[in-house]
matplotlib code that plots the C-alpha trace (Angstrom):
import matplotlib.pyplot as plt

x = [-32.8, -29.3, -29.3, -30.6, -28.0, -25.2, -26.4, -26.5, -22.9, -21.7, -23.5, -22.0, -18.5, -18.8, -20.0, -17.1, -14.6, -16.1, -16.0, -12.4, -11.3, -12.9, -11.3, -8.7, -6.6, -7.6, -4.1, -2.5, -2.3, -1.1, -0.6, -0.2, 0.7, 1.0, 2.1, 1.3, 5.1, 6.2, 9.8, 8.5, 6.7, 4.2, 5.2, 3.9, 4.2, 2.8, 2.6, 1.6, 1.6, 4.2, 6.4, 7.1, 8.2, 8.1, 9.1, 8.6, 7.1, 7.9, 6.1, 8.2, 7.1, 9.4, 10.0, 10.9, 8.8, 7.2, 9.3, 6.2, 6.3, 2.5, 0.6, -1.9, 0.9, 2.5, -0.8, -1.7, 1.7, 1.6, -1.9, -1.0, 2.4, 0.9, -1.4, 1.2, 4.5, 5.6, 5.0, 7.8, 7.2, 10.3, 10.4, 13.1, 12.9, 13.0, 14.7, 12.3, 13.3, 12.5, 9.1, 8.2, 9.2, 7.4, 4.2, 4.1, 4.8, 2.0, -0.4, 0.4, 0.0, -3.6, -3.4, -6.0, -8.4, -8.3, -11.6, -12.4, -12.3, -16.0, -16.9, -15.1, -17.1, -14.1, -12.2, -15.3, -15.8, -12.4, -12.0, -8.7, -7.6, -4.4, -4.6, -2.1, -3.6, -2.2, -3.7, -3.9, -5.1, -5.4, -6.1, -7.0, -8.8, -9.8, -11.3, -9.9, -10.5, -9.3, -8.7, -7.8, -6.8, -6.2, -3.3, -1.4, 2.1, 5.3, 7.3, 4.9, 7.0, 6.8, 3.1, 1.3, -2.3, -5.1, -7.7, -7.1, -7.8, -5.4, -2.8, -3.0, -2.5, 0.4, 2.0, 1.6, 3.5, 6.1, 6.8, 7.5, 9.7, 11.8, 12.3, 12.7, 15.7, 13.5, 16.4, 18.4, 15.5, 14.7, 18.3, 18.1, 15.0, 16.6, 19.6, 17.4, 16.1, 17.5, 19.3, 17.0, 14.7, 12.1, 9.9, 7.7, 5.0, 7.0, 10.5, 12.6, 15.6, 18.3, 19.3]
y = [-29.1, -29.0, -25.1, -25.0, -27.6, -25.6, -22.4, -24.1, -25.4, -21.8, -20.4, -23.1, -22.4, -18.7, -19.1, -21.4, -19.0, -16.1, -18.1, -19.2, -15.5, -14.5, -17.2, -16.2, -18.8, -18.6, -19.8, -16.7, -13.5, -10.4, -6.7, -4.2, -0.7, 2.5, 5.7, 8.3, 9.1, 7.9, 7.0, 4.6, 2.6, -0.1, -2.4, -6.0, -8.6, -12.1, -15.1, -18.6, -21.5, -19.8, -19.0, -15.3, -13.0, -9.4, -6.8, -3.1, -2.4, 0.9, 2.3, 4.4, 6.2, 6.6, 10.2, 13.6, 15.7, 18.7, 21.9, 24.0, 25.6, 26.0, 23.4, 22.9, 22.4, 19.7, 18.0, 17.8, 16.5, 13.8, 12.6, 12.5, 10.8, 8.1, 7.2, 7.3, 6.5, 3.0, 2.1, 0.2, -1.7, -2.7, -4.9, -4.9, -7.9, -7.9, -10.5, -13.2, -12.7, -8.9, -9.7, -12.0, -9.6, -6.7, -8.6, -9.7, -6.1, -4.7, -7.4, -6.7, -2.9, -3.5, -3.4, -6.0, -4.1, -0.8, 0.8, 2.5, 6.3, 6.6, 4.3, 6.6, 9.7, 12.0, 10.8, 10.9, 14.6, 15.6, 16.8, 17.3, 18.9, 16.9, 13.9, 11.7, 8.7, 6.1, 2.8, -0.6, -3.5, -6.4, -10.1, -12.1, -15.5, -15.4, -11.9, -8.6, -5.1, -1.8, 1.1, 4.6, 7.6, 11.0, 13.4, 11.7, 13.0, 11.2, 11.2, 11.3, 13.8, 16.4, 15.8, 14.8, 13.6, 14.4, 11.8, 8.3, 6.3, 8.5, 8.2, 4.4, 4.6, 6.9, 4.6, 1.5, 3.3, 4.6, 1.0, 0.2, 3.3, 2.4, -1.2, -1.0, 0.8, 2.5, 4.5, 1.4, -0.4, 2.7, 2.8, -1.0, -0.4, 2.4, 0.2, -2.3, 0.3, 0.5, 3.7, 6.6, 9.2, 8.1, 9.8, 9.1, 11.7, 15.0, 13.7, 13.1, 10.9, 10.3, 6.6]
z = [-24.8, -26.1, -26.1, -22.5, -21.5, -23.1, -21.3, -18.0, -18.4, -19.3, -16.2, -14.0, -15.4, -15.0, -11.4, -10.7, -12.1, -10.1, -6.9, -7.6, -8.1, -4.8, -2.8, -0.2, 1.5, 5.2, 6.3, 4.8, 6.8, 4.9, 5.9, 3.1, 4.3, 2.3, 4.3, 1.6, 1.4, -2.0, -1.1, 1.6, -1.0, -0.1, 2.7, 2.3, 5.0, 4.8, 7.1, 5.9, 8.3, 10.5, 7.5, 7.1, 4.2, 3.3, 0.8, -0.2, -3.6, -5.3, -8.4, -10.7, -13.8, -16.8, -18.0, -16.5, -14.2, -15.7, -15.6, -15.0, -11.6, -11.3, -9.3, -12.1, -14.7, -12.5, -11.8, -15.5, -16.4, -13.7, -14.6, -18.3, -17.8, -15.5, -18.4, -21.2, -19.6, -18.7, -15.1, -13.5, -10.2, -8.3, -5.1, -2.4, -0.1, 3.7, 5.7, 6.9, 10.5, 10.2, 8.5, 11.4, 14.1, 12.4, 11.9, 15.5, 16.7, 14.5, 15.7, 19.3, 18.7, 17.4, 13.6, 13.3, 15.6, 13.6, 12.8, 9.5, 9.9, 9.1, 12.1, 14.5, 15.4, 15.9, 12.8, 10.6, 11.3, 9.8, 6.2, 4.5, 1.2, 1.4, -1.0, 0.8, 2.6, 5.0, 3.8, 5.5, 3.4, 5.8, 4.9, 8.0, 8.2, 4.6, 4.8, 3.4, 4.6, 3.3, 5.8, 4.7, 6.8, 5.3, 5.9, 8.8, 9.1, 10.3, 12.5, 15.5, 17.4, 14.6, 13.6, 16.8, 16.3, 18.9, 17.8, 19.4, 16.2, 14.2, 17.0, 16.7, 12.9, 13.4, 16.0, 13.7, 10.9, 13.3, 14.3, 10.6, 10.2, 13.2, 12.2, 8.5, 6.8, 4.2, 2.8, 2.1, 0.4, -1.7, -2.9, -3.6, -5.7, -7.6, -8.4, -10.2, -12.7, -16.2, -17.0, -17.8, -16.2, -13.6, -11.1, -8.1, -7.9, -8.2, -7.5, -10.7, -10.8, -13.4, -13.2]

ax = plt.figure().add_subplot(projection="3d")
ax.plot(x, y, z, "-o")
ax.set_aspect("equal")
plt.show()
């Protein structure tokens, strides 16, 4: 009986821990947007009980980019360096007023109504060799959804999309690009790094 009782307690505790880990506060709304362009980083906007905040998160890798000019050589260097070199994540904060204005603009432009690419007949038919993705990770009413769209270019005028869903995605990112001074935030993130060599994908920087 003692053994069964002990097992039951363990199961209950494990179940409680799992449920706690899965819980998402329904009062928090969060937009996480990755454009596929490394220097734009990951834009994170959050609203909690009408209080807004936001920042851009950049992931740097310590070390130098491979001097090999071949695509395969650079690819092998990057995959190996990402595993061996230290990853440095730096955040550059946005003004609360900008975070609020941007979240409202994105909401009005339909970010919360986006469909996954595989649920749109025209988008689902496309195949790309380009590995860059525009990613929306949305948390709304206690539920999270991940949306990925391959090979969307920016700005819109230079890389016009013909499919309506991809046009919506492009328009949402264009709103971010127009409202956020990405260059200033990237420089701010770089200034927080210790002196040394860093790279984002294939771009090396001596800090």
